[in-house]
N, C-alpha and C positions, 0 to 999 in steps of 0.2 A: 629784708630784715638786717642783713649785714651792714648796710649803710647807716643804720640807726644805732649800732652797738656803741660806738664811741660816745655819743650823746647820752644814751641811756646809762652807761656806766659812770659818766661824769656826774649826771644828776643824782644817781644813787649814792656816789661818794659824798655828795653835798648834803645827803639826807633828804632830798626832795622826793615827794610822791610823783607818780607818773600816770597819766591817762593815755590809753592807746586806742586809736580809731582804725578800723579795718574795713575795706570794701568787701562785703560778703555776697553781694549779688549785683549784676548789671543787666540793663535792658537797652536795646538799640546800641548806638555807638557811644560807649562811655569813654571818658577821658583817661581813666586808669583801669588796669585789669583787676579782677578779683584777687584779693590778697594784698593789695597795696595798703600801705600803712602810714599813719601820721601820729607821731608821738608828741605829747604836750606835757611840759614839766609844770610842777606846782608854781614855779616862778614865772611861767608864761612863755618859755622858749618852745620853739617848734623844730621838729626834724621829720623829714619825709613828706609825703603828699598822698591824698586820696582822690584828688580831682584836678590837679594841675593849676589850682588857684580858683576854680569856679565856686566851691562851697567851703573852702578852708576856714573862712571867718566864722561861718555858722557852726562848723564842727568844733572850732576853737572854743566858742561860747558853750557848746554842749559839754565839752570836756571839762571846762571849769565847773559846770553844774554837777557833773559826775564826781569830781574830786571833793566838792562841798557836801554833797548829799550821799554819795556812796552807791547810788543806784545806776546800773548800766542802762544805756539807751540804744534802741534800734531806730535809726533815722532813715528816711527816704527823701531823696532829692531828685526832682525832675529838672533837668538842665534844658531850659527852653532853647528853641532854635535861635532866638535873638542873642541870648547869652552865649550859646555855643559859638556863634559866629564871631562874637566879640573877643573870644579867647582863642580863635583859630580852629574851632571845631565846627565844620560846616553842617554836621548832623547833630541834633539834640540827643539826649539820652537820659537814662534814669539809673540811679545807684542807691543801694542800701548800704548804710554804714553802721557798724556796731561800735559803740564807744563804751569802754569800761576802764576800771583801774585794776590791771592784772596783779595777781599775787606776786610780791617781790621774789619769792623763792622760785615760782614758775618762770619768771623772767630770767633769773640767773641760770636755771637749767636750760632754758631755750637758747640763751646766749652761748652756752657751752656746746649745744647741738650745732648751732650755726658755725661757730669757730672750727669745729672738728669736721665740718661738712658731713655730718651724720644725717640719717633719715629719721624723721619723726612727724607726728601730726598732733596739733593742738585742737582738741574738741571743745567747742564752746556751745553750751545749751543756750539757745536764743530766747528761752523763756525765763529760766532761773538765773542764768549768768554763770552757772558752774562750769569750771574749766578743768581739763585733764590733758597732760602731755604724755603721749604714748610713743615709745621708741620702736623702731623697726624690729620686728621679731617678738614683741611682747603680746600682741593680740592679733588674731587672724583677720578680723574685720578692719582693724586699723591698718594692717599690712596691705589689704586690698586698696584702701584709700591712698596710702603712700605710693603704692605701685602705679596707681592711676595718674599720679604726677601733677595733679592740679587741685587747687583749693576750691571748695564748693559747699553749698548747703545740702545736707543729707538728712534722711529720717532714720533715727536710731531709737528703737523702743517707743515708737509713736511720737517722738518729739523732734522738732526742727533743730539741727545741730550744724554749726559751721565747722567744717573740717579744714583747718589751715595747714597745708602740707609743706614740710621743709626737707631740703635735701641738697646734695652737691649739684653743681651745674652738669648738664649733659656732657658726655665724653665722646670724642671722635678719635677712633684708632685708624690710622692710615698705615697700611703695610706697603712699603716701597718708597724709599727716600729719594724720589725724583722731583723735578721742578714743580709738577702739579701738586705734590704733597705740601710743599712750602706755601704755595698759593692757597691751598685748601685750609691749612692751619691758620694762616693770616686772616682769612675770611671768617672762620669759625671763632677765633679769639675775639673778633670784632663784635660778635653777639654774645660773648661771655662764656663760651664753651671751653672745656678743658681738652687740650689737644695732645695726642700721642703719636709719634712716628716710630715705626719699627722696621728693621731691615737686617737681614743676615750679613749684609756687606758693610763692614765697618767703615770703609772709605767713603760710602755714600751717606751713612747716618751720622753726620757730624754737626756740631753746633753752628759752624760757619755756613753750611748748606741749608740747615733747618732752624733758623733763628726764632721762628714763630711757634715751634713745638714746645709745649710745657714739659714733655718727657721725651727722651730719646732712648730707644731700646735696640741694642744690637743682638739679635737673636733669630733663630729659625722660627717658622710659623708656630709650631706647637709650643715652644718655650715662650714666645711672645704672648700668646693667648693665655698661657698659664700665669704669666706675670700680671697681665691686665685684668683677667677675669671679667670679660664683658658681661654686663647685666642689661636689664630692660631699659636703662637710660644711656646705652652706648650704641653709637653708629660705627660701622666698620666699612672701610673702603679699601679695595685691593688695587694697586697700581702697577704691579710688577711685570705683567705680560710674560710670565715664565711659569710653566706647569709645576716645577719643583717647589715654587713658592705658592702659587695661586691655589693649587688643588688642596694641599694640607691646611692652608689658612681658611679657605672657604668651607671645607669639610668641618673643621673645628668650629668655625663661627656658626654654622647651621646647627650644630649640636648644642648651642647656647641660647641665650635670651636676647641678644642684640635686636633692637627694634628696626634696624636698617642694615642690610648687607649689600654692598654695591661693588661692582667690578668693572674696571675700564676695559676697553677693547672693542674691536669691530663685531658686527653681528656674526660673521663667520667664526671669529675667535670665540665668541660666546658659545656657539654650538659645539665647537671642538672641546671647549672646556667642560661643557655639560656632559659630554661622553666620558671624559676623564673622571669626572666626579662620580658618575654612575659606576664606572669600573672600580672606583675606590670604595664602593659600597654605600654611597649616599642614596637614600630613598628618593625616588623620582618626585614624589609629592613635595619634598623639602626644597627642591630646586627652584620652585616658584617664588621663594623668599628672596632670591638673588635679583637685584636690579642691575641688569646688564644689557646693553651698555648703560652705565650709571649716568644719571643726570636728566634734566628736562631738556626738551627739544627747543633750544634757543639759538641754535646755529653757532655754538661756541667753537673757537679755533685755538686761541692761545691758552697756555696753562692757567692764566688768571680767569679767563672766560669759562674754561672748563670747570674750574673750582666753583665759580658762581652757580653754574648749571647743576653741579652735584650737590652743593649745599642747599640749593633751593628745593631739590627733590627730597633731601633728607628732612628738611623742615616741613614739607608737605606731608610726608609719611608720618612724622611725629604728631602732626596736628590732625591727621585723618582726612586730609584734603587731597583733591586730585591734582592740584598744581597748575590749573588752567588760568586763563585771563579773569581777573576780578569782574570785568564788565559783564561776563556771562554767568557769574555766580549769583545764586539767589539767597544764600545764607549770610550769616554775619561775617564781616570782613576779618575781625580779630578772633583768633582761636583761643580757647581757655586752656592753655598749657603753661606750666611753670618754667 
């Protein structure tokens, strides 16, 4: 949605009406994920994409009809194997696209949510077309959808509703401003994540050493966690190899909601650290949340390779995947995560 804001605001300033198309469901290998959007102005301009070019022309025509008649449309497109191949998609797929003319006030509120990196969900009744924007904390059921982190069709009060989830990008907190931290931040920024590096040693946590970090924090573990306040969309990686940093950081992380907690170090080091955490009062059952040694088994050696290994495991955990070879996987290749 963020990439559409400039065009949406320009069109609104010009007094133009706007139609918005959203992918609300996919089957097989679809060209764009659920939640992808294409905006069409009354003057015929386009911004965004719902299919990478496969059905944009048809959606454009439907959007024009919506603007003329005012009735939303739920469209289904089967992307044939032949067409898929012609646009570089070796597997065909099927997508459902909802096209409507959103209320200008709702669009303005949504733009504010996106700019502030706030959490919210837009609920669209796929029968009546009624829409409601619910902010995080306003409704318990909406909060569950927001926390789920991905847009999807749900049943609410017996009706099919598209829950379009909005929120800030996932965060990566790395404790220990070492060379692997910079490589890990660079890789995470490449997929659009917000990166934070923290270290109690000010001479390590510098902009010169960590140019890829969005935030640098010079603080001891407890203070760093208090500043960052990790939530369900935060991954934490500990790289310090020092009990005075590792133990309080991991203990504090385990007391929170981070979806991934990883620690670098040998298997022997992991066992020793485990004993230190038990001595610090951490419940044994909680220790299974720690991925240690962090990363997937790809034979990584250099800091850059280690960063790829760790980030791959983080992504697999977030998607609920095992992280093995795709050739042995039987499910869908693409995961429905925002």
